[in-house]
N, CA and C atoms as an extended XYZ file, in Angstrom:
537
Properties=species:S:1:pos:R:3:atomname:S:1:resname:S:1:resid:I:1 pbc="F F F"
N        49.577      163.051       61.830 N   MET     1
C        49.206      161.722       61.379 CA  MET     1
C        48.174      161.873       60.249 C   MET     1
N        48.488      161.308       59.075 N   SER     2
C        47.581      161.421       57.939 CA  SER     2
C        46.525      160.320       57.994 C   SER     2
N        45.528      160.430       57.115 N   ASP     3
C        44.448      159.431       57.091 CA  ASP     3
C        44.961      158.040       56.714 C   ASP     3
N        46.083      157.964       55.981 N   THR     4
C        46.617      156.653       55.601 CA  THR     4
C        47.293      155.959       56.776 C   THR     4
N        47.702      156.706       57.818 N   GLU     5
C        48.330      156.122       59.001 CA  GLU     5
C        47.322      155.820       60.105 C   GLU     5
N        46.064      156.118       59.835 N   VAL     6
C        45.009      155.953       60.832 CA  VAL     6
C        44.176      154.734       60.468 C   VAL     6
N        43.923      153.865       61.465 N   TYR     7
C        43.038      152.721       61.235 CA  TYR     7
C        41.583      153.167       61.230 C   TYR     7
N        41.239      154.089       62.122 N   GLY     8
C        39.871      154.564       62.203 CA  GLY     8
C        39.668      155.501       63.370 C   GLY     8
N        38.415      155.846       63.594 N   VAL     9
C        38.034      156.699       64.715 CA  VAL     9
C        37.118      155.870       65.605 C   VAL     9
N        37.433      155.880       66.908 N   LEU    10
C        36.755      155.040       67.882 CA  LEU    10
C        35.980      155.902       68.861 C   LEU    10
N        34.707      155.566       69.066 N   ALA    11
C        33.865      156.289       70.022 CA  ALA    11
C        33.476      155.343       71.145 C   ALA    11
N        33.543      155.846       72.367 N   GLU    12
C        33.236      155.051       73.560 CA  GLU    12
C        31.894      155.479       74.129 C   GLU    12
N        31.072      154.494       74.473 N   PHE    13
C        29.755      154.757       75.040 CA  PHE    13
C        29.621      154.051       76.377 C   PHE    13
N        28.750      154.596       77.231 N   GLU    14
C        28.629      154.079       78.589 CA  GLU    14
C        27.737      152.851       78.693 C   GLU    14
N        26.704      152.754       77.844 N   ASP    15
C        25.816      151.596       77.946 CA  ASP    15
C        25.423      151.074       76.570 C   ASP    15
N        24.794      149.909       76.579 N   ALA    16
C        24.457      149.218       75.339 CA  ALA    16
C        23.405      149.965       74.527 C   ALA    16
N        22.438      150.581       75.186 N   ASP    17
C        21.390      151.296       74.463 CA  ASP    17
C        21.960      152.471       73.680 C   ASP    17
N        22.883      153.196       74.306 N   ALA    18
C        23.522      154.319       73.613 CA  ALA    18
C        24.338      153.823       72.429 C   ALA    18
N        24.984      152.676       72.578 N   LEU    19
C        25.769      152.107       71.479 CA  LEU    19
C        24.888      151.716       70.307 C   LEU    19
N        23.779      151.043       70.579 N   VAL    20
C        22.879      150.619       69.498 CA  VAL    20
C        22.305      151.839       68.781 C   VAL    20
N        21.914      152.860       69.542 N   ALA    21
C        21.387      154.085       68.923 CA  ALA    21
C        22.458      154.755       68.060 C   ALA    21
N        23.679      154.819       68.572 N   ALA    22
C        24.766      155.437       67.818 CA  ALA    22
C        25.105      154.620       66.570 C   ALA    22
N        25.152      153.300       66.695 N   ALA    23
C        25.465      152.450       65.557 CA  ALA    23
C        24.401      152.577       64.466 C   ALA    23
N        23.152      152.707       64.868 N   THR    24
C        22.077      152.908       63.888 CA  THR    24
C        22.259      154.222       63.142 C   THR    24
N        22.608      155.275       63.870 N   ARG    25
C        22.826      156.572       63.229 CA  ARG    25
C        24.063      156.558       62.334 C   ARG    25
N        25.093      155.803       62.731 N   VAL    26
C        26.293      155.683       61.889 CA  VAL    26
C        25.935      154.994       60.579 C   VAL    26
N        25.169      153.913       60.657 N   ARG    27
C        24.757      153.210       59.438 CA  ARG    27
C        23.864      154.095       58.582 C   ARG    27
N        22.938      154.831       59.218 N   ASP    28
C        22.050      155.716       58.471 CA  ASP    28
C        22.804      156.859       57.810 C   ASP    28
N        23.954      157.234       58.369 N   ALA    29
C        24.764      158.300       57.786 CA  ALA    29
C        25.537      157.826       56.557 C   ALA    29
N        25.509      156.525       56.287 N   GLY    30
C        26.130      156.009       55.074 CA  GLY    30
C        27.480      155.349       55.262 C   GLY    30
N        27.928      155.212       56.491 N   TYR    31
C        29.205      154.537       56.728 CA  TYR    31
C        29.014      153.032       56.596 C   TYR    31
N        29.940      152.385       55.882 N   ALA    32
C        29.819      150.946       55.644 CA  ALA    32
C        30.858      150.130       56.401 C   ALA    32
N        32.054      150.663       56.585 N   ARG    33
C        33.131      149.944       57.277 CA  ARG    33
C        33.092      150.307       58.753 C   ARG    33
N        32.174      149.670       59.480 N   VAL    34
C        31.919      149.980       60.885 CA  VAL    34
C        31.997      148.683       61.679 C   VAL    34
N        32.532      148.781       62.892 N   ASP    35
C        32.537      147.623       63.777 CA  ASP    35
C        32.238      148.089       65.194 C   ASP    35
N        31.659      147.206       65.989 N   ALA    36
C        31.316      147.528       67.372 CA  ALA    36
C        31.940      146.489       68.289 C   ALA    36
N        32.309      146.942       69.490 N   TYR    37
C        32.975      146.082       70.466 CA  TYR    37
C        32.257      146.237       71.802 C   TYR    37
N        31.847      145.089       72.375 N   THR    38
C        31.077      145.108       73.613 CA  THR    38
C        31.565      144.004       74.551 C   THR    38
N        31.315      144.146       75.859 N   PRO    39
C        31.725      143.087       76.789 CA  PRO    39
C        30.780      141.884       76.796 C   PRO    39
N        29.611      142.033       76.197 N   PHE    40
C        28.651      140.928       76.123 CA  PHE    40
C        27.783      141.140       74.896 C   PHE    40
N        27.020      140.134       74.555 N   SER    41
C        26.155      140.208       73.382 CA  SER    41
C        25.065      141.251       73.606 C   SER    41
N        24.888      142.120       72.623 N   VAL    42
C        23.897      143.189       72.713 CA  VAL    42
C        22.822      142.935       71.656 C   VAL    42
N        21.579      142.701       72.078 N   PRO    43
C        20.504      142.464       71.109 CA  PRO    43
C        20.303      143.678       70.204 C   PRO    43
N        20.181      143.428       68.911 N   GLY    44
C        19.929      144.489       67.945 CA  GLY    44
C        21.180      145.142       67.391 C   GLY    44
N        22.344      144.868       67.970 N   LEU    45
C        23.577      145.508       67.495 CA  LEU    45
C        24.011      145.025       66.110 C   LEU    45
N        23.948      143.717       65.822 N   PRO    46
C        24.343      143.306       64.460 CA  PRO    46
C        23.529      143.994       63.370 C   PRO    46
N        22.245      144.132       63.585 N   GLU    47
C        21.405      144.810       62.598 CA  GLU    47
C        21.732      146.296       62.551 C   GLU    47
N        22.061      146.876       63.704 N   ALA    48
C        22.349      148.309       63.766 CA  ALA    48
C        23.609      148.666       62.990 C   ALA    48
N        24.612      147.797       62.987 N   ILE    49
C        25.834      148.120       62.241 CA  ILE    49
C        25.786      147.585       60.811 C   ILE    49
N        24.675      146.972       60.434 N   GLY    50
C        24.511      146.517       59.057 CA  GLY    50
C        25.148      145.169       58.793 C   GLY    50
N        25.193      144.313       59.811 N   PHE    51
C        25.775      142.982       59.639 CA  PHE    51
C        24.918      142.186       58.671 C   PHE    51
N        25.602      141.590       57.711 N   ARG    52
C        24.898      140.770       56.727 CA  ARG    52
C        24.915      139.311       57.166 C   ARG    52
N        24.055      138.538       56.547 N   ARG    53
C        23.963      137.121       56.871 CA  ARG    53
C        25.286      136.427       56.612 C   ARG    53
N        25.682      135.559       57.516 N   ASP    54
C        26.922      134.823       57.299 CA  ASP    54
C        26.647      133.542       56.515 C   ASP    54
N        27.678      132.942       56.045 N   ARG    55
C        27.558      131.752       55.205 CA  ARG    55
C        28.048      130.481       55.894 C   ARG    55
N        28.235      130.520       57.201 N   VAL    56
C        28.744      129.348       57.908 CA  VAL    56
C        27.761      128.183       57.800 C   VAL    56
N        26.469      128.442       57.883 N   ALA    57
C        25.482      127.363       57.779 CA  ALA    57
C        25.532      126.695       56.405 C   ALA    57
N        25.693      127.488       55.361 N   LEU    58
C        25.789      126.929       54.006 CA  LEU    58
C        27.053      126.095       53.853 C   LEU    58
N        28.174      126.591       54.368 N   VAL    59
C        29.431      125.844       54.298 CA  VAL    59
C        29.311      124.542       55.082 C   VAL    59
N        28.641      124.572       56.229 N   THR    60
C        28.435      123.365       57.032 CA  THR    60
C        27.596      122.344       56.270 C   THR    60
N        26.535      122.800       55.624 N   LEU    61
C        25.699      121.901       54.824 CA  LEU    61
C        26.502      121.271       53.694 C   LEU    61
N        27.287      122.076       53.001 N   ILE    62
C        28.113      121.543       51.904 CA  ILE    62
C        29.103      120.509       52.427 C   ILE    62
N        29.723      120.796       53.574 N   GLY    63
C        30.655      119.836       54.170 CA  GLY    63
C        29.980      118.528       54.540 C   GLY    63
N        28.778      118.603       55.090 N   GLY    64
C        28.045      117.393       55.433 CA  GLY    64
C        27.679      116.575       54.206 C   GLY    64
N        27.225      117.247       53.178 N   ILE    65
C        26.854      116.538       51.948 CA  ILE    65
C        28.081      115.887       51.308 C   ILE    65
N        29.182      116.633       51.240 N   LEU    66
C        30.403      116.076       50.653 CA  LEU    66
C        30.940      114.907       51.475 C   LEU    66
N        30.919      115.046       52.807 N   GLY    67
C        31.399      113.954       53.659 CA  GLY    67
C        30.559      112.699       53.505 C   GLY    67
N        29.238      112.853       53.552 N   GLY    68
C        28.346      111.700       53.422 CA  GLY    68
C        28.407      111.070       52.040 C   GLY    68
N        28.347      111.896       51.012 N   ALA    69
C        28.388      111.362       49.647 CA  ALA    69
C        29.743      110.733       49.344 C   ALA    69
N        30.799      111.333       49.852 N   GLY    70
C        32.139      110.798       49.594 CA  GLY    70
C        32.344      109.424       50.195 C   GLY    70
N        31.954      109.247       51.446 N   ILE    71
C        32.165      107.946       52.078 CA  ILE    71
C        31.192      106.897       51.517 C   ILE    71
N        29.984      107.318       51.158 N   TYR    72
C        29.053      106.353       50.565 CA  TYR    72
C        29.606      105.867       49.225 C   TYR    72
N        30.105      106.814       48.420 N   PHE    73
C        30.683      106.434       47.130 CA  PHE    73
C        31.890      105.523       47.331 C   PHE    73
N        32.735      105.829       48.301 N   LEU    74
C        33.907      104.996       48.568 CA  LEU    74
C        33.496      103.568       48.939 C   LEU    74
N        32.495      103.431       49.799 N   GLN    75
C        32.033      102.094       50.189 CA  GLN    75
C        31.388      101.373       49.012 C   GLN    75
N        30.560      102.092       48.265 N   TRP    76
C        29.893      101.475       47.117 CA  TRP    76
C        30.910      101.020       46.084 C   TRP    76
N        31.877      101.881       45.768 N   PHE    77
C        32.875      101.553       44.754 CA  PHE    77
C        33.703      100.340       45.166 C   PHE    77
N        34.096      100.315       46.438 N   SER    78
C        34.929       99.184       46.883 CA  SER    78
C        34.131       97.890       46.953 C   SER    78
N        32.844       97.942       47.281 N   ALA    79
C        32.035       96.727       47.422 CA  ALA    79
C        31.439       96.256       46.102 C   ALA    79
N        31.182       97.155       45.162 N   VAL    80
C        30.490       96.786       43.928 CA  VAL    80
C        31.443       96.717       42.739 C   VAL    80
N        32.344       97.663       42.604 N   VAL    81
C        33.165       97.761       41.407 CA  VAL    81
C        34.566       97.185       41.623 C   VAL    81
N        35.243       97.638       42.635 N   ASN    82
C        36.658       97.331       42.805 CA  ASN    82
C        36.914       95.919       43.341 C   ASN    82
N        36.165       95.492       44.341 N   TYR    83
C        36.432       94.198       44.967 CA  TYR    83
C        35.126       93.538       45.406 C   TYR    83
N        34.284       93.128       44.462 N   PRO    84
C        33.008       92.500       44.838 CA  PRO    84
C        33.217       91.092       45.397 C   PRO    84
N        32.622       90.860       46.550 N   ILE    85
C        32.699       89.537       47.181 CA  ILE    85
C        31.273       89.052       47.431 C   ILE    85
N        30.965       87.861       46.930 N   ASN    86
C        29.655       87.260       47.154 CA  ASN    86
C        29.704       86.577       48.516 C   ASN    86
N        29.073       87.217       49.493 N   SER    87
C        29.097       86.702       50.853 CA  SER    87
C        27.686       86.279       51.246 C   SER    87
N        27.411       85.008       51.184 N   GLY    88
C        26.116       84.472       51.585 CA  GLY    88
C        24.985       84.866       50.654 C   GLY    88
N        25.274       85.163       49.421 N   GLY    89
C        24.239       85.508       48.453 CA  GLY    89
C        23.682       86.903       48.611 C   GLY    89
N        24.296       87.733       49.441 N   ARG    90
C        23.826       89.114       49.615 CA  ARG    90
C        24.206       89.947       48.399 C   ARG    90
N        23.435       90.997       48.119 N   PRO    91
C        23.781       91.853       46.981 CA  PRO    91
C        25.077       92.630       47.257 C   PRO    91
N        25.790       92.971       46.190 N   PHE    92
C        27.018       93.743       46.351 CA  PHE    92
C        26.724       95.129       46.918 C   PHE    92
N        25.663       95.747       46.429 N   ASN    93
C        25.290       97.086       46.902 CA  ASN    93
C        24.360       96.939       48.098 C   ASN    93
N        24.886       96.580       49.222 N   SER    94
C        24.100       96.402       50.435 CA  SER    94
C        24.077       97.721       51.207 C   SER    94
N        23.225       98.617       50.785 N   TRP    95
C        23.225       99.983       51.319 CA  TRP    95
C        22.978      100.070       52.827 C   TRP    95
N        22.190       99.200       53.469 N   PRO    96
C        22.031       99.349       54.921 CA  PRO    96
C        23.359       99.222       55.682 C   PRO    96
N        24.298       98.448       55.159 N   ALA    97
C        25.594       98.318       55.823 CA  ALA    97
C        26.420       99.598       55.684 C   ALA    97
N        26.100      100.423       54.700 N   PHE    98
C        26.868      101.646       54.464 CA  PHE    98
C        26.385      102.826       55.308 C   PHE    98
N        25.223      102.723       55.917 N   ILE    99
C        24.610      103.851       56.624 CA  ILE    99
C        25.409      104.338       57.835 C   ILE    99
N        25.884      103.474       58.740 N   PRO   100
C        26.604      103.998       59.910 CA  PRO   100
C        27.833      104.847       59.543 C   PRO   100
N        28.660      104.348       58.638 N   ALA   101
C        29.842      105.113       58.237 CA  ALA   101
C        29.441      106.383       57.487 C   ALA   101
N        28.383      106.300       56.706 N   THR   102
C        27.913      107.484       55.977 CA  THR   102
C        27.456      108.560       56.958 C   THR   102
N        26.711      108.162       57.973 N   PHE   103
C        26.259      109.123       58.981 CA  PHE   103
C        27.447      109.761       59.699 C   PHE   103
N        28.394      108.943       60.126 N   GLU   104
C        29.550      109.449       60.871 CA  GLU   104
C        30.371      110.417       60.023 C   GLU   104
N        30.585      110.103       58.780 N   CYS   105
C        31.379      110.992       57.920 CA  CYS   105
C        30.599      112.238       57.513 C   CYS   105
N        29.279      112.165       57.495 N   THR   106
C        28.468      113.363       57.271 CA  THR   106
C        28.676      114.339       58.419 C   THR   106
N        28.600      113.836       59.638 N   VAL   107
C        28.813      114.685       60.817 CA  VAL   107
C        30.238      115.224       60.841 C   VAL   107
N        31.215      114.376       60.560 N   LEU   108
C        32.614      114.799       60.556 CA  LEU   108
C        32.870      115.866       59.493 C   LEU   108
N        32.353      115.643       58.286 N   GLY   109
C        32.539      116.627       57.213 CA  GLY   109
C        31.893      117.957       57.556 C   GLY   109
N        30.693      117.917       58.124 N   ALA   110
C        30.006      119.151       58.502 CA  ALA   110
C        30.780      119.887       59.593 C   ALA   110
N        31.267      119.153       60.583 N   ALA   111
C        32.007      119.793       61.678 CA  ALA   111
C        33.311      120.408       61.184 C   ALA   111
N        34.048      119.698       60.355 N   LEU   112
C        35.306      120.235       59.844 CA  LEU   112
C        35.076      121.453       58.953 C   LEU   112
N        34.091      121.382       58.069 N   PHE   113
C        33.810      122.522       57.200 CA  PHE   113
C        33.326      123.715       58.021 C   PHE   113
N        32.523      123.473       59.057 N   ALA   114
C        32.046      124.570       59.900 CA  ALA   114
C        33.210      125.227       60.625 C   ALA   114
N        34.094      124.440       61.200 N   PHE   115
C        35.231      124.976       61.949 CA  PHE   115
C        36.162      125.775       61.049 C   PHE   115
N        36.625      125.161       59.974 N   PHE   116
C        37.571      125.860       59.102 CA  PHE   116
C        36.895      126.962       58.297 C   PHE   116
N        35.635      126.769       57.932 N   GLY   117
C        34.901      127.832       57.235 CA  GLY   117
C        34.741      129.070       58.093 C   GLY   117
N        34.419      128.874       59.377 N   TYR   118
C        34.295      130.004       60.291 CA  TYR   118
C        35.626      130.724       60.444 C   TYR   118
N        36.707      129.965       60.610 N   LEU   119
C        38.023      130.590       60.747 CA  LEU   119
C        38.377      131.417       59.515 C   LEU   119
N        38.167      130.871       58.351 N   ILE   120
C        38.519      131.578       57.116 CA  ILE   120
C        37.635      132.801       56.916 C   ILE   120
N        36.325      132.653       57.114 N   MET   121
C        35.409      133.769       56.877 CA  MET   121
C        35.563      134.903       57.880 C   MET   121
N        36.014      134.607       59.076 N   SER   122
C        36.193      135.661       60.073 CA  SER   122
C        37.608      136.213       60.092 C   SER   122
N        38.468      135.691       59.238 N   GLY   123
C        39.820      136.215       59.148 CA  GLY   123
C        40.714      135.794       60.297 C   GLY   123
N        40.372      134.725       60.971 N   LEU   124
C        41.171      134.267       62.096 CA  LEU   124
C        42.216      133.269       61.635 C   LEU   124
N        43.279      133.046       62.324 N   PRO   125
C        43.680      133.733       63.554 CA  PRO   125
C        44.305      135.085       63.237 C   PRO   125
N        43.971      136.048       64.045 N   LYS   126
C        44.502      137.396       63.908 CA  LYS   126
C        45.227      137.704       65.212 C   LYS   126
N        46.543      137.621       65.181 N   LEU   127
C        47.319      137.763       66.404 CA  LEU   127
C        47.401      139.204       66.881 C   LEU   127
N        47.297      140.152       65.963 N   HIS   128
C        47.302      141.556       66.361 CA  HIS   128
C        46.329      142.313       65.464 C   HIS   128
N        45.616      143.233       66.061 N   HIS   129
C        44.663      144.061       65.331 CA  HIS   129
C        44.948      145.507       65.701 C   HIS   129
N        44.865      146.432       64.763 N   PRO   130
C        45.141      147.835       65.077 CA  PRO   130
C        44.262      148.419       66.178 C   PRO   130
N        43.076      147.876       66.381 N   ILE   131
C        42.179      148.415       67.400 CA  ILE   131
C        42.781      148.278       68.795 C   ILE   131
N        43.709      147.332       68.974 N   PHE   132
C        44.359      147.160       70.271 CA  PHE   132
C        45.268      148.341       70.618 C   PHE   132
N        45.586      149.193       69.637 N   ASN   133
C        46.422      150.368       69.888 CA  ASN   133
C        45.640      151.509       70.523 C   ASN   133
N        44.341      151.423       70.558 N   ALA   134
C        43.513      152.501       71.105 CA  ALA   134
C        43.607      152.523       72.624 C   ALA   134
N        43.724      153.732       73.150 N   LYS   135
C        43.731      153.860       74.610 CA  LYS   135
C        42.357      153.491       75.147 C   LYS   135
N        42.336      152.911       76.303 N   GLU   136
C        41.114      152.525       77.020 CA  GLU   136
C        40.310      151.430       76.315 C   GLU   136
N        40.842      150.842       75.226 N   PHE   137
C        40.089      149.793       74.549 CA  PHE   137
C        39.967      148.542       75.407 C   PHE   137
N        40.863      148.358       76.365 N   ASP   138
C        40.762      147.195       77.238 CA  ASP   138
C        39.464      147.189       78.041 C   ASP   138
N        38.813      148.346       78.163 N   LEU   139
C        37.524      148.411       78.861 CA  LEU   139
C        36.401      147.724       78.082 C   LEU   139
N        36.637      147.429       76.809 N   SER   140
C        35.595      146.777       76.009 CA  SER   140
C        35.304      145.364       76.504 C   SER   140
N        36.194      144.806       77.291 N   THR   141
C        35.934      143.473       77.837 CA  THR   141
C        35.325      143.542       79.230 C   THR   141
N        35.161      144.750       79.761 N   ARG   142
C        34.630      144.889       81.123 CA  ARG   142
C        33.305      145.645       81.167 C   ARG   142
N        33.336      146.943       80.825 N   ASN   143
C        32.129      147.733       81.069 CA  ASN   143
C        31.899      148.868       80.076 C   ASN   143
N        32.590      148.888       78.955 N   ARG   144
C        32.393      149.968       77.991 CA  ARG   144
C        32.019      149.392       76.630 C   ARG   144
N        31.440      150.252       75.817 N   PHE   145
C        30.933      149.868       74.510 CA  PHE   145
C        31.540      150.808       73.476 C   PHE   145
N        32.065      150.254       72.396 N   PHE   146
C        32.778      151.041       71.405 CA  PHE   146
C        32.208      150.812       70.015 C   PHE   146
N        32.265      151.852       69.210 N   VAL   147
C        31.981      151.746       67.787 CA  VAL   147
C        33.150      152.402       67.061 C   VAL   147
N        33.616      151.741       66.003 N   CYS   148
C        34.774      152.231       65.259 CA  CYS   148
C        34.396      152.362       63.786 C   CYS   148
N        34.693      153.518       63.223 N   ILE   149
C        34.534      153.732       61.783 CA  ILE   149
C        35.933      153.654       61.190 C   ILE   149
N        36.145      152.722       60.295 N   GLU   150
C        37.467      152.483       59.730 CA  GLU   150
C        37.813      153.515       58.663 C   GLU   150
N        39.105      153.788       58.533 N   SER   151
C        39.557      154.767       57.535 CA  SER   151
C        39.401      154.239       56.117 C   SER   151
N        39.192      152.938       55.955 N   ALA   152
C        38.977      152.350       54.634 CA  ALA   152
C        37.575      152.641       54.098 C   ALA   152
N        36.723      153.206       54.930 N   ASP   153
C        35.363      153.552       54.497 CA  ASP   153
C        35.424      154.674       53.470 C   ASP   153
N        34.645      154.588       52.393 N   PRO   154
C        34.674      155.642       51.365 CA  PRO   154
C        34.261      157.028       51.890 C   PRO   154
N        33.419      157.075       52.912 N   ARG   155
C        32.957      158.357       53.450 CA  ARG   155
C        33.869      158.907       54.551 C   ARG   155
N        34.917      158.174       54.874 N   PHE   156
C        35.772      158.564       56.002 CA  PHE   156
C        36.580      159.815       55.674 C   PHE   156
N        36.433      160.779       56.548 N   GLU   157
C        37.306      161.954       56.586 CA  GLU   157
C        37.525      162.191       58.076 C   GLU   157
N        38.769      162.206       58.482 N   ARG   158
C        39.096      162.158       59.904 CA  ARG   158
C        38.380      163.217       60.738 C   ARG   158
N        38.456      164.467       60.344 N   ALA   159
C        37.853      165.546       61.144 CA  ALA   159
C        36.327      165.435       61.153 C   ALA   159
N        35.741      165.220       59.987 N   ALA   160
C        34.280      165.144       59.899 CA  ALA   160
C        33.741      163.915       60.644 C   ALA   160
N        34.444      162.797       60.535 N   THR   161
C        34.014      161.577       61.226 CA  THR   161
C        34.125      161.751       62.734 C   THR   161
N        35.185      162.405       63.189 N   THR   162
C        35.343      162.656       64.624 CA  THR   162
C        34.222      163.539       65.146 C   THR   162
N        33.908      164.606       64.414 N   ARG   163
C        32.804      165.492       64.831 CA  ARG   163
C        31.476      164.734       64.848 C   ARG   163
N        31.269      163.892       63.836 N   PHE   164
C        30.021      163.133       63.768 CA  PHE   164
C        29.880      162.213       64.980 C   PHE   164
N        30.947      161.492       65.325 N   LEU   165
C        30.870      160.586       66.476 CA  LEU   165
C        30.702      161.357       67.784 C   LEU   165
N        31.298      162.526       67.903 N   GLU   166
C        31.102      163.352       69.099 CA  GLU   166
C        29.659      163.803       69.217 C   GLU   166
N        29.018      164.056       68.075 N   SER   167
C        27.620      164.510       68.099 CA  SER   167
C        26.662      163.402       68.531 C   SER   167
N        27.122      162.161       68.554 N   LEU   168
C        26.268      161.041       68.948 CA  LEU   168
C        26.225      160.851       70.457 C   LEU   168
N        26.946      161.671       71.194 N   GLY   169
C        26.936      161.585       72.648 CA  GLY   169
C        27.963      160.623       73.209 C   GLY   169
N        29.057      160.450       72.501 N   ALA   170
C        30.107      159.544       72.971 CA  ALA   170
C        30.816      160.134       74.173 C   ALA   170
N        31.220      159.262       75.088 N   MET   171
C        31.979      159.708       76.256 CA  MET   171
C        33.381      160.188       75.830 C   MET   171
N        33.943      159.497       74.858 N   ARG   172
C        35.285      159.822       74.385 CA  ARG   172
C        35.384      159.389       72.935 C   ARG   172
N        36.052      160.189       72.120 N   VAL   173
C        36.316      159.855       70.726 CA  VAL   173
C        37.823      159.953       70.543 C   VAL   173
N        38.411      158.882       69.974 N   SER   174
C        39.849      158.879       69.781 CA  SER   174
C        40.203      158.308       68.414 C   SER   174
N        41.376      158.691       67.957 N   VAL   175
C        41.890      158.200       66.689 CA  VAL   175
C        42.712      156.950       66.974 C   VAL   175
N        42.519      155.920       66.145 N   VAL   176
C        43.223      154.656       66.315 CA  VAL   176
C        44.315      154.572       65.262 C   VAL   176
N        45.590      154.597       65.692 N   PRO   177
C        46.677      154.480       64.710 CA  PRO   177
C        46.891      153.022       64.275 C   PRO   177
N        47.528      152.849       63.124 N   PHE   178
C        47.841      151.490       62.658 CA  PHE   178
C        48.889      150.828       63.529 C   PHE   178
N        49.832      151.610       64.050 N   SER   179
C        50.876      150.977       64.872 CA  SER   179
C        51.105      151.737       66.153 C   SER   179
């Protein structure tokens, strides 16, 4: 099996502390295409694998602003420009009447942008992933901790990467095929 047929090299660890220590050493060794798999949230792991800040909060803010501004403009345009009606001498631009719908559409826009933004940024839905081909990977949902260095990493060399992960004290190191 050549490096082009390999998704990556997977190392299995017994506990979360060993995983965080190993992930830190992997990042310090210069590997960039690294991912970790755990049965529960592990404090310090995102920083250990070099996780960068996500943009979901920014996308949510943009969605809220667009939703609120869009519905306010729609109400203003219809009440002031398109179909002005003098109702009891009130001004055409009666902004207090526009607030409830503006608030609701701000929340709706933010929620929709957050949901779809998260899906797009995380690459979901992903019905199959090569990591599922690894033996014993099903333990990642129960009691084992894994770190995987992908073959797309510029520093990846199968033999050297395998030796490096073995030197970190992994219980098992295996090659993950694409299919």
